[in-house]
C-alpha positions in Angstrom: 46.7 48.5 154.8 48.0 50.6 151.9 49.7 53.7 153.3 51.3 55.3 150.3 54.2 57.8 151.1 54.8 60.5 148.5 57.8 62.8 148.3 58.4 65.8 146.1 61.1 68.4 146.1 61.5 70.5 149.2 60.2 74.1 148.7 63.7 75.7 148.6 64.7 73.2 145.9 61.5 74.0 144.0 62.3 77.7 144.1 65.8 76.9 142.8 64.4 74.9 139.9 61.9 77.7 139.0 64.6 80.4 139.3 67.2 78.7 137.2 64.6 77.6 134.7 63.5 81.2 134.3 67.1 82.3 133.9 67.7 79.8 131.1 64.4 80.9 129.4 65.6 84.6 129.6 69.0 83.5 128.2 67.3 81.7 125.3 65.0 84.7 124.6 68.0 87.1 124.7 70.0 85.0 122.3 67.0 84.6 120.0 66.4 88.4 120.0 70.1 89.2 119.3 70.2 86.7 116.5 67.0 87.8 114.8 67.7 91.5 115.1 71.4 91.4 114.0 72.1 94.3 111.7 73.9 93.6 108.5 75.0 90.3 107.2 74.9 87.4 109.7 78.1 85.5 110.1 78.0 81.7 109.8 79.0 81.5 113.5 75.9 83.5 114.4 73.7 81.7 112.0 74.6 78.3 113.5 75.5 79.3 117.1 72.4 81.5 117.7 69.8 78.8 117.1 71.9 76.2 118.8 72.2 78.3 122.0 68.5 79.1 121.9 67.7 75.3 121.7 70.2 74.6 124.5 68.7 77.3 126.7 65.2 76.0 126.1 66.3 72.4 126.9 67.9 73.3 130.2 64.9 75.6 131.1 62.4 72.8 130.4 64.5 70.3 132.3 64.8 72.5 135.4 61.1 73.4 135.4 60.0 69.8 134.8 62.1 68.9 137.8 59.4 70.4 140.0 57.0 67.7 138.9 59.3 64.7 139.8 58.1 62.5 142.7 58.9 59.3 144.6 56.1 57.2 146.0 56.2 53.9 147.9 54.1 51.7 150.1 54.4 48.2 151.6 54.3 46.5 148.2 56.0 48.8 145.6 58.2 51.8 144.8 57.4 54.3 142.0 59.0 57.4 140.8 58.9 59.9 137.9 61.9 61.8 136.7 62.0 65.2 135.0 61.5 64.8 131.2 61.5 61.0 131.4 58.8 58.4 132.1 58.5 56.9 135.5 59.4 53.6 136.9 57.5 51.2 139.2 58.9 48.1 140.8 57.7 45.7 143.4 59.9 45.5 146.5 60.5 41.8 145.8 62.4 42.8 142.7 64.7 45.3 144.5 67.8 43.8 145.9 69.3 46.9 147.6 68.4 50.5 148.7 71.2 52.6 149.9 72.4 56.2 150.2 75.6 56.9 148.2 77.7 60.0 147.3 77.4 61.2 143.7 81.2 61.3 143.4 84.3 61.4 145.6 84.3 65.1 146.4 83.6 66.1 149.9 80.7 68.4 149.0 79.0 65.9 146.6 75.3 65.4 147.1 73.9 62.3 148.7 71.7 60.1 146.4 69.4 57.2 147.0 70.4 54.3 144.8 68.0 51.4 144.1 69.2 48.2 142.6 66.7 46.1 140.6 67.3 42.4 140.3 67.6 42.4 136.5 67.5 46.0 135.4 70.5 47.4 137.3 70.9 50.6 139.3 68.5 53.6 139.5 68.9 56.9 141.3 65.7 58.3 142.8 65.0 61.8 141.6 63.6 63.6 144.6 65.6 62.2 147.5 68.8 64.1 146.9 70.9 65.5 149.7 72.2 68.8 148.5 74.5 70.9 150.5 73.8 74.2 152.2 70.5 76.0 152.3 68.9 73.9 149.5 69.2 70.7 151.6 66.0 69.1 152.6 66.0 69.1 156.4 63.9 65.9 156.5 66.1 63.9 154.0 67.5 61.6 156.6 64.0 60.7 158.0 62.6 60.2 154.4 65.5 57.9 153.4 65.3 56.0 156.7 61.6 55.4 156.1 62.2 54.3 152.5 64.9 51.8 153.6 62.8 50.5 156.5 59.9 49.9 154.2 62.1 48.0 151.8 63.6 45.9 154.5 60.1 45.1 156.0 58.8 44.2 152.6 61.8 42.0 151.6 62.7 40.3 154.8 59.9 37.7 154.7 60.7 37.1 151.0 64.4 36.6 151.7 63.6 34.1 154.5 61.2 32.2 152.2 63.9 32.0 149.5 66.5 30.8 151.9 64.1 28.2 153.4 63.1 26.9 149.9 66.7 26.6 148.8 67.6 24.2 151.6 
């Protein structure tokens, strides 16, 4: 039985990504307009800073908008995800040694992140299961992470028991 569970950003989080992405696009367009329509000689600061700010605005806008297309998917055998602007990852549960919810940093209002530890490739943070504070928090985050951790435990418990038995 292969019941694949898929998670995407919660609608409030998607609206935030679209809103801030549009604001960065507007910022880039405004800077480009001001740089291109400058009257008189252009200073070196404007000649270098204008295009740099346009590129920076376009980068952040594309990253925010691409965040809407990130996802996390898992079933009894594997875990897969795709990040914004980066390629996805896919691992079998047998290769994952830990799945846990951690704070991003030591601040009291830091978001909760789901961290996955691969046996050889190190730590990865899942892109969609992020516990933001306030109105952008996914109300089902705890249930989603609990199901992810339960699926990992169910998939790895027999493998751990077999490894321990074969090492004796």
